[in-house]
N, CA, C and O atoms as a DFTB+ gen file, in Angstrom:
288 C
 N C O
     1  1       0.837      -1.176       0.000
     2  2       0.000       0.000       0.000
     3  2       0.886       1.245       0.000
     4  3       1.835       1.326       0.780
     5  1       0.597       2.180      -0.835
     6  2       1.350       3.410      -0.944
     7  2       0.840       4.413       0.085
     8  3      -0.366       4.601       0.241
     9  1       1.763       5.043       0.774
    10  2       1.404       6.039       1.789
    11  2       1.575       7.430       1.195
    12  3       2.661       7.782       0.735
    13  1       0.506       8.219       1.204
    14  2       0.543       9.575       0.673
    15  2       0.635      10.568       1.821
    16  3      -0.071      10.443       2.822
    17  1       1.488      11.528       1.672
    18  2       1.662      12.561       2.684
    19  2       1.076      13.864       2.157
    20  3       1.268      14.212       0.992
    21  1       0.375      14.566       2.999
    22  2      -0.154      15.865       2.612
    23  2       0.451      16.922       3.500
    24  3       0.629      16.707       4.699
    25  1       0.765      18.050       2.926
    26  2       1.292      19.171       3.686
    27  2       0.136      19.982       4.244
    28  3      -0.936      20.053       3.644
    29  1       0.365      20.588       5.388
    30  2      -0.602      21.530       5.908
    31  2       0.128      22.792       6.313
    32  3       1.315      22.759       6.639
    33  1      -0.587      23.905       6.291
    34  2       0.003      25.214       6.526
    35  2      -0.374      25.714       7.909
    36  3      -1.542      25.689       8.297
    37  1       0.628      26.169       8.645
    38  2       0.432      26.755       9.967
    39  2       0.686      28.253       9.853
    40  3       1.773      28.683       9.468
    41  1      -0.327      29.040      10.191
    42  2      -0.240      30.500      10.135
    43  2       0.333      31.008      11.452
    44  3      -0.362      31.028      12.467
    45  1       1.587      31.415      11.436
    46  2       2.256      31.864      12.655
    47  2       1.795      33.246      13.098
    48  3       2.126      33.671      14.205
    49  1       1.046      33.953      12.270
    50  2       0.482      35.249      12.655
    51  2      -0.845      35.092      13.393
    52  3      -1.340      36.047      13.991
    53  1      -1.416      33.903      13.353
    54  2      -2.720      33.660      13.954
    55  2      -2.561      33.291      15.426
    56  3      -1.740      32.441      15.770
    57  1      -3.332      33.916      16.277
    58  2      -3.259      33.582      17.698
    59  2      -3.950      32.263      18.013
    60  3      -3.793      31.734      19.113
    61  1      -4.710      31.725      17.068
    62  2      -5.272      30.394      17.285
    63  2      -4.195      29.331      17.148
    64  3      -4.341      28.218      17.651
    65  1      -3.128      29.678      16.472
    66  2      -1.997      28.772      16.336
    67  2      -1.234      28.725      17.666
    68  3      -1.047      27.653      18.242
    69  1      -0.804      29.871      18.137
    70  2      -0.062      29.998      19.388
    71  2       0.214      31.478      19.584
    72  3       0.358      32.227      18.618
    73  1       0.286      31.889      20.827
    74  2       0.646      33.280      21.065
    75  2       2.145      33.482      20.877
    76  3       2.624      34.616      20.851
    77  1       2.875      32.394      20.748
    78  2       4.323      32.445      20.550
    79  2       4.683      31.566      19.347
    80  3       4.677      30.340      19.459
    81  1       4.996      32.177      18.203
    82  2       5.331      31.392      17.008
    83  2       6.500      30.431      17.206
    84  3       6.531      29.365      16.592
    85  1       7.453      30.791      18.048
    86  2       8.587      29.897      18.287
    87  2       8.128      28.615      18.979
    88  3       8.648      27.533      18.710
    89  1       7.158      28.749      19.866
    90  2       6.602      27.576      20.535
    91  2       5.908      26.661      19.530
    92  3       6.035      25.439      19.604
    93  1       5.190      27.245      18.609
    94  2       4.508      26.456      17.579
    95  2       5.519      25.714      16.711
    96  3       5.321      24.542      16.391
    97  1       6.592      26.385      16.331
    98  2       7.625      25.743      15.508
    99  2       8.278      24.605      16.277
   100  3       8.479      23.522      15.727
   101  1       8.612      24.834      17.543
   102  2       9.238      23.784      18.351
   103  2       8.322      22.571      18.467
   104  3       8.783      21.431      18.400
   105  1       7.041      22.812      18.640
   106  2       6.077      21.721      18.780
   107  2       5.988      20.894      17.496
   108  3       5.831      19.674      17.549
   109  1       6.087      21.559      16.350
   110  2       5.923      20.887      15.059
   111  2       7.244      20.638      14.332
   112  3       7.243      20.225      13.173
   113  1       8.362      20.883      14.999
   114  2       9.674      20.851      14.357
   115  2       9.960      19.544      13.632
   116  3      10.515      19.563      12.533
   117  1       9.601      18.432      14.209
   118  2       9.926      17.133      13.601
   119  2       8.898      16.669      12.586
   120  3       9.019      15.568      12.048
   121  1       7.900      17.474      12.316
   122  2       6.893      17.104      11.333
   123  2       7.272      17.730       9.996
   124  3       7.146      18.941       9.814
   125  1       7.735      16.905       9.065
   126  2       8.222      17.444       7.787
   127  2       7.105      17.718       6.793
   128  3       7.377      17.999       5.626
   129  1       5.853      17.643       7.233
   130  2       4.728      17.947       6.350
   131  2       4.147      19.323       6.621
   132  3       3.054      19.636       6.148
   133  1       4.855      20.145       7.370
   134  2       4.340      21.443       7.776
   135  2       4.959      22.554       6.933
   136  3       6.175      22.629       6.762
   137  1       4.095      23.404       6.416
   138  2       4.515      24.651       5.785
   139  2       4.105      25.761       6.736
   140  3       2.947      25.840       7.146
   141  1       5.047      26.610       7.083
   142  2       4.762      27.733       7.968
   143  2       4.505      28.977       7.133
   144  3       5.082      29.153       6.060
   145  1       3.635      29.831       7.639
   146  2       3.257      31.066       6.951
   147  2       3.387      32.201       7.959
   148  3       2.924      32.083       9.094
   149  1       4.025      33.315       7.543
   150  2       4.223      34.451       8.435
   151  2       4.352      35.725       7.609
   152  3       4.824      35.689       6.473
   153  1       3.945      36.821       8.166
   154  2       4.125      38.127       7.517
   155  2       5.583      38.564       7.696
   156  3       6.173      38.348       8.755
   157  1       6.145      39.162       6.686
   158  2       7.546      39.586       6.761
   159  2       7.760      40.653       7.828
   160  3       8.873      40.800       8.333
   161  1       6.722      41.395       8.178
   162  2       6.837      42.436       9.200
   163  2       6.733      41.884      10.624
   164  3       6.971      42.614      11.586
   165  1       6.386      40.621      10.764
   166  2       6.283      40.027      12.092
   167  2       7.674      39.991      12.719
   168  3       8.602      39.455      12.114
   169  1       7.840      40.552      13.923
   170  2       9.178      40.586      14.541
   171  2       9.759      39.198      14.801
   172  3      10.977      39.056      14.908
   173  1       8.926      38.190      14.903
   174  2       9.426      36.834      15.103
   175  2      10.111      36.286      13.853
   176  3      10.908      35.353      13.952
   177  1       9.822      36.837      12.702
   178  2      10.405      36.312      11.472
   179  2      11.929      36.392      11.499
   180  3      12.597      35.444      11.086
   181  1      12.479      37.477      11.966
   182  2      13.943      37.605      12.055
   183  2      14.527      36.595      13.040
   184  3      15.585      36.019      12.789
   185  1      13.845      36.383      14.147
   186  2      14.305      35.403      15.136
   187  2      14.284      33.999      14.537
   188  3      15.217      33.218      14.721
   189  1      13.214      33.695      13.823
   190  2      13.089      32.380      13.179
   191  2      14.214      32.167      12.179
   192  3      14.817      31.094      12.140
   193  1      14.502      33.192      11.363
   194  2      15.590      33.069      10.380
   195  2      16.943      32.872      11.047
   196  3      17.800      32.170      10.510
   197  1      17.145      33.487      12.217
   198  2      18.409      33.330      12.939
   199  2      18.524      31.969      13.628
   200  3      19.615      31.408      13.729
   201  1      17.409      31.451      14.092
   202  2      17.418      30.231      14.889
   203  2      17.353      28.950      14.052
   204  3      17.912      27.927      14.446
   205  1      16.682      28.999      12.911
   206  2      16.454      27.803      12.100
   207  2      16.972      28.011      10.685
   208  3      17.116      29.140      10.216
   209  1      17.243      26.914      10.027
   210  2      17.545      26.944       8.601
   211  2      16.217      26.776       7.887
   212  3      15.563      25.741       8.011
   213  1      15.820      27.799       7.139
   214  2      14.520      27.753       6.486
   215  2      14.679      27.766       4.974
   216  3      15.680      28.244       4.439
   217  1      13.685      27.239       4.308
   218  2      13.565      27.317       2.852
   219  2      12.297      28.084       2.557
   220  3      11.202      27.619       2.876
   221  1      12.427      29.247       1.955
   222  2      11.246      29.995       1.542
   223  2      10.740      29.342       0.266
   224  3      11.459      29.246      -0.728
   225  1       9.490      28.894       0.313
   226  2       8.956      28.193      -0.851
   227  2       8.031      29.061      -1.682
   228  3       7.776      28.771      -2.851
   229  1       7.522      30.144      -1.064
   230  2       6.630      31.024      -1.816
   231  2       6.485      32.333      -1.049
   232  3       6.539      32.357       0.181
   233  1       6.300      33.421      -1.793
   234  2       6.010      34.706      -1.176
   235  2       4.852      35.343      -1.932
   236  3       4.890      35.483      -3.154
   237  1       3.821      35.726      -1.180
   238  2       2.661      36.402      -1.748
   239  2       2.519      37.736      -1.029
   240  3       2.051      37.786       0.109
   241  1       2.920      38.814      -1.688
   242  2       2.910      40.117      -1.027
   243  2       3.866      40.091       0.146
   244  3       5.049      39.789      -0.014
   245  1       3.350      40.413       1.339
   246  2       4.217      40.391       2.515
   247  2       4.086      39.093       3.312
   248  3       4.591      39.000       4.430
   249  1       3.417      38.100       2.747
   250  2       3.280      36.797       3.400
   251  2       4.310      35.830       2.835
   252  3       4.435      35.662       1.622
   253  1       5.042      35.202       3.741
   254  2       6.107      34.283       3.360
   255  2       5.727      32.875       3.809
   256  3       5.326      32.664       4.953
   257  1       5.857      31.921       2.899
   258  2       5.618      30.513       3.187
   259  2       6.985      29.832       3.214
   260  3       7.787      29.995       2.294
   261  1       7.239      29.075       4.265
   262  2       8.547      28.441       4.369
   263  2       8.440      27.098       5.082
   264  3       7.454      26.791       5.751
   265  1       9.500      26.315       4.906
   266  2       9.630      25.060       5.627
   267  2      10.948      25.121       6.391
   268  3      11.849      25.887       6.051
   269  1      11.036      24.303       7.419
   270  2      12.282      24.173       8.173
   271  2      13.121      23.119       7.467
   272  3      12.652      22.017       7.183
   273  1      14.357      23.473       7.191
   274  2      15.287      22.501       6.579
   275  2      15.974      21.724       7.669
   276  3      16.515      22.310       8.607
   277  1      15.960      20.436       7.561
   278  2      16.575      19.580       8.559
   279  2      18.020      19.291       8.198
   280  3      18.368      19.214       7.020
   281  1      18.843      19.136       9.189
   282  2      20.230      18.760       8.961
   283  2      21.105      19.916       8.511
   284  3      22.097      19.713       7.812
   285  1      20.739      21.136       8.912
   286  2      21.609      22.265       8.625
   287  2      21.200      23.054       7.548
   288  3      21.863      24.037       7.216
């Protein structure tokens, strides 16, 4: 049987996600099916870029979609 994986998007600007985007990333860090979404003006974005290796996969206006790159 073939196993299909689907990606889901976590909006780090949404307070329903978490009041702390870093906490949300840490919670989902080992899940490689997660795409994170954040506004470029969000002050956490700079912290995220400094703390993690990210791959920006898409940018729509000031919204950035990215994944965490594993292994450096």
